[in-house]
N, C-alpha and C positions, 0 to 999 in steps of 0.2 A: 259841400261840393259834390257834384255828381261823380259816381264811380263806376267802373266796370264798362265803359263805352269809349270808343275813339272820340277825340275831341276836335272840332273845327272852330276857329275863333274869327269873329268880325273885329276889324280895327275900329278905333273910336270914330274915325271919319265916316265909315260906312254905317255904323250903328246910328249916328246922328242923322245921316241922310235918310235912313229908314223911318226914323221918328218924325222928321220934318214932313216927309211925304205922307205919312199916316195923319199927322195933325192937319195938314192941309185938306186931305180928303174928308176927315171927320168934320171940320168947319164947313165944308161945302155941302156935305150930305146930312149933317146933323144927327146921324145914327150909324151904328155898325150893322144894323139889320139889312139883309139883302134887298136891293133894288137894282133895276137896269142901270140907273145912273151911277150907284156905288160901284157896281162890278166893272162898268166901263172905265171909271176913273182909276180903279185899282189896276186894271189891265194896262191902262196908258202909263201910269206911274211906275209899275213893275218894269215895263219896257225901257224906262229911262235910268234905271238903277246901274250903278257902276259895275265894272268887270270884276272887282274884288268880291263884291257880294255874289255875283254869278259863280265865281270860282268856288267860294265856300259852300254854295248850294248845288254843286255838281251832283250827279247821281251817286247814290250809295255805291262804294266801289271796293268793298271788301266782303269776305264771307261773313263777318259779323252781322251785316245787314242793318246796321244803324250807326248814327253818330249823334253827338251832343253839340249844338251850336251855342257858343258863348259870346259875350260881348254886349248883349242888350241888358237894359236895366229896368227895374220895377220900383216905383216909389210906393212903399208899403202904406203910407198914410194916404196918398192920393187916390189909390184904388178903392179905398173904403173897405167895409167889412166883407168877409167871404159870404156870398149869397147862401140863403137857406135852401136853395134848390135851383135847378136850371129855370124852372117856370117863373121865378121871381127875379131872376138875375138881370133881365132886360139888357140895358146898355152898360152894365157894370164892367169896368175895365175896357171900354169900347176902343180906346186908342190901341190897346194891344190886340184886340180882334183884327184890326186893320193891318197892323204890323204883320201878324201871322198870315193874313190873307195875301199880303205883298210877297212874303216869302214862298208861300204855297204857289203863287202864280208864277214866280221865277222857275219853280220846279215842275210845274205842269198846270193842270186845270183843276181849281178847287171844286169840291163836291159837296152837295147838301142832299138831305132826304126830306121829302114831303111829309113823311110820317115821324120824324124825329126833331125835337126841340124847335118846333114851329118853322121848320125849313130853313133855319140859320145855317150859314156856312162855317161859323165858328161856334162850337159848343162849350158851355161851361160845365166842367166836371167837378162836382163838389158832393160831399156827403149829404144825404137827405133823410130827415126823420121818416121812419116807416120803411125805409129801403135798406136797412143795415145789412141784411143777409141775402139781398138780391144779387144775381150774376150780371149786374150792369155797373156803369161807372158811378152810379149814385150810392153804391154799397160802401161799407166801411169795416165792419167787425168780422167779416169772413175773407178768406183768400179769394181774390178775383182770378178765377182759373185762367191759365194762359190760353190765348185764343187768336185767331185771325180776326181783325176788325171786320164786322159785317159779313162774316163767313157765309151766311145763308144766301148772299145775293151775287149774281154774276157781275154786276156793275160796281162792286166794292172798290175801295181805293187801292191803288198801287203803293201809296205812301201814307203814313200816318204821322202827324206832327202834334206833339204835346208841349205846349208852352207853359212854364211854371210862373204863376202869380204869387203864390204863397205855399210854404212847406216848412213850417216851424219845427215839425216833429221829424223831419228827414224820412218821410214815408217813401219807401222805394217802389218804382215801377219795375216789374220783372220782365225780362226778355230772353228769348232763346232762339237761336237760328237753326234751321234744318240742316244747314251746311256743316254744323259741328257735331251731328249726332252720329252714332255708329249703329247701323241696321244691316242685317244680312240681306242677301238678294231675295230670299223667299218672302221676307216681311215686306220689302219694297214692292215686290210683284203683287202681293195681296192688296196692299194699300193704294196702288194705282188703279185698282178696279173700282167702278162706281157701284158700291153696294149699300151705302147708307145715305140718308138725306141729312142736311143741316137745317134746323128749324130757325125761324126768327127769334131773336132774343126779346126780353120783356121790355126793351126800350121802345119797340115798334108795336104799340098797342093796337093799331089799326090792322096789323097783319094777322092777329090771332084769329079773326073771323074769316080768313081767306078760304074760299071754296071753289077756286078755279081749276082744280085738278090735284092729282096725287103729288105729294112732295117729291121732287126729283132726287134720285140717288146720284151722288157726286163722288169722284176719287178724293182721297185725303192727300195723296202725293201725286206730283206730276213731273215728268222728265222735261225740263226746258232745255234750251240750247247750252246754257253754261252750268246746268246742274239741277238738282231737285228743288222744287218749290212745293208749298203746302197750303192746304185749306183745312183749318183745324178749329173746332169749337166743341170740346167734349161735353160742356154743360148743356148744349142744345143738340147733341147728336145721340140718337137712340142705339148706342153701341150694344146694348144687351140684345138687340134683335138681330145682330149679325151672326153668321156661323162661328163656331168656337174658334177656329183658326184665325179668322179675321179679327175677332175680339181680342185674342192674345197678341196679334201683331199691333193692334191699335194701342193696347196697353203698354206694349214695349216701346212704341214710339213716344207715348206720354212720359214714360220713365226716362227715356233718353233726353227728351226736352227738359225735364226737371234737372237731370244731372248736369246739362251744359247751360242752365239758366244763370243769368247774372243780374244783379241788383243795380239799378240806376236811380239814385236819389237826386232829384233836381233841386237846384237852387233858384230863387227868383230871378227871372230874366233868361234862363237857359231854356233851350228848345230841343227836345228829343225828336229825331227823325227816324222813323222805323220803316224798313222795307216790308210791306204788308204781305208780300208773296214768300218771303224768306223767314220772317221772324214772328213768333207768337209773343204776345205781351199780356201782362196781368198786373196785379198789385198786391202787396202784402196787406194782412189785416191791420186795422188801427182802431183806436177808441175815439169817436168823434166827440167834440165838446159842444158844438152848436152855439158857440158864442161869438161868432164872426171871425175867429182866428184859424178856422180849420184849413187843411190842404185845399188848394184851389188851382186847377189847371185849366188851360184853354186847348181845345182840340180842333184840328183842321184836317180834313181828308183831301187827297189829291189823286187825280187820275193822270197817268202819263200816256199821251196819245201814241198809238202804234206800238205799244209795248207788247212783247210775245212771251208771256210767262205763265199762260193758262191754256187749258184744253179749249179748242174750238167749239166743243159740244156745249160750252157754258152759254153760247149765244142763243141757245134754244130753251133756257130755263125761264120760268115765269116770274121768279123773283118775289113770289108770294104777294103780288099786287103792289109792292113797294116801288116808288118812283124816285130814281136818282136824278138830281138836277146838276148839270155840269156847267160851270162858268168857263167860258172859253177865253184863252188869252188873246189879246189883240195882235 
């Protein structure tokens, strides 16, 4: 069972309604890969879901910045083997892709990236041979450092959804909220200054050759109306290039996030919903087997229209040439 996170639960009727809607869409479209027809059907079906589902998918409403949604089921036999990598996953677990898309559409607008996982709106997160020590979701044997999802980009998601397909070894996702850390005012003042860039991670291969200008310097912390938000990815931030005082403040922030971090071990069918402006997430190391039984998550990203949790200056960033594609709700 998942631990360390608030829980919301779908009743049996609601879970069955979601699955029926997903089955109908999959039958009509034949795939979970994005198409105008698929996205239109998802938006239409999401608009018809009952109020109990909408209540459980209300905005994250605590300083924890996350919750686990329970009540959905995964048939371990029916989903087949854990894919050997996202590139070979195709429509593996396609029904659950569409369930996640329906949930994402209730919460906002699903988001895809032209430069990641072939532009799919739902990503397969599985360990991949040759990527064991990378700082991406395909890694395994190293700690995946706590980070803001797609921190390099101004169009990054407001919400991140991780749906568990398989997790026999109870491998935990880590999560830490900026609202639980203790920092003095001097550190906060330093970290709200735009002194360092955040570079694209290795999952965006096309961005590595970007030559459209200097990497923009961005603040790590931001004062939103209801408290601090953050934009944090130490694995892709050249912290050593900052002045000593800023380096020290950044490292104190990292230590505080580690102190308040919690472990969330998802069971099949559970969906972790993370506020990407409040919470950094990562993953503990594990030993992959590559035998079809490894940990398998589905990931969906969500933009929330008109949300005001980020500096207006982000609108002028180039995003390293990466294009975000937003599916708008009907």
